[in-house]
N, C-alpha and C positions, 0 to 999 in steps of 0.2 A: 922692501916692504916687510914689516913684521907680521907674523901670524900669532894668533892666540895659542898659547901652549896647549897641546892636547894630551900631554903626558902628565903623570902624577909628579908633582913637585912637592918638596918639603915645605911645611908652613914656615913662612919667614918669622924672624924674631924681631921684637921691638928693640930700638937702640937702648943701651944701658942708661938708666936714669930717666927714661921717658915714662910718662904715666899713661901708656896705652897698652892695649892687648890686641892680639891678632886672632881672628876666628875664621874658619873656613866658610866660604859662601858659595862655592862651586868649584868645578875643575879649573885650576890655575887662577882662582879668584878668592880674595880674602877681604874681610871687613876689618877696619881699624876702628877700635872702640876706645873712647877716652875714659878717664877714671870715674866719671859720673855715669857711665854706661851708654853714653850717646855715640852713635856711629858718626865718625867724622869723615869717612870716605872709604874707598876700596883700593886695593892693589890688584893689578891684573898682570900676570906673567905673559911676556911676548917672546917668541923665539925666532931667530933668524940665523941660519948657518951654524947651529950649535951653541950660540950665545943667547943668554937670557937677559932681557931688560924688564923693568917693572914700571907700569903705567899707574900714576896716581890719578884717581877719579873721584869726583864728588857729585852727589845728587843736587840738582838745581830745581827746587820746588816750583818756581814760577813757570818754567818750561816743561816740567815733568820729565826731565831727561838728565842723563849723566854728562858731565863736562870733564874733559881730560885736562889735567893741570900740568902734566909733563911726563916724560919718560926718563928713567934713571937706571944706571948700571947696578946700583945697590938698593936693597930694600930699605936700608937706614935712610938714604937720601929721599926716597919716595915717601916714607913715613914722616920724615921731617917736613917735607913739602905740605902734607896734609895737616900736620900739627900747626905749622906757622902761617898757613894761608887761610886762617879762619877769620 
């Protein structure tokens, strides 16, 4: 079972050539914003036994809740999930 990271982690970087930027949203949580300024989702850092995974999350307006899209070993994969799952 993973736990949400409670330590300060560096802000992830967007993959080279992607038109997104990453902004802090809270401890171990970042917004992924597209070129038009629209938030396309969030990255959440999860820690287990010293390893970090990144959960891709997207807000679902109809249910007024976040939905988890997947967990990834790299921020690039999590960001790509948010970019391509629109």
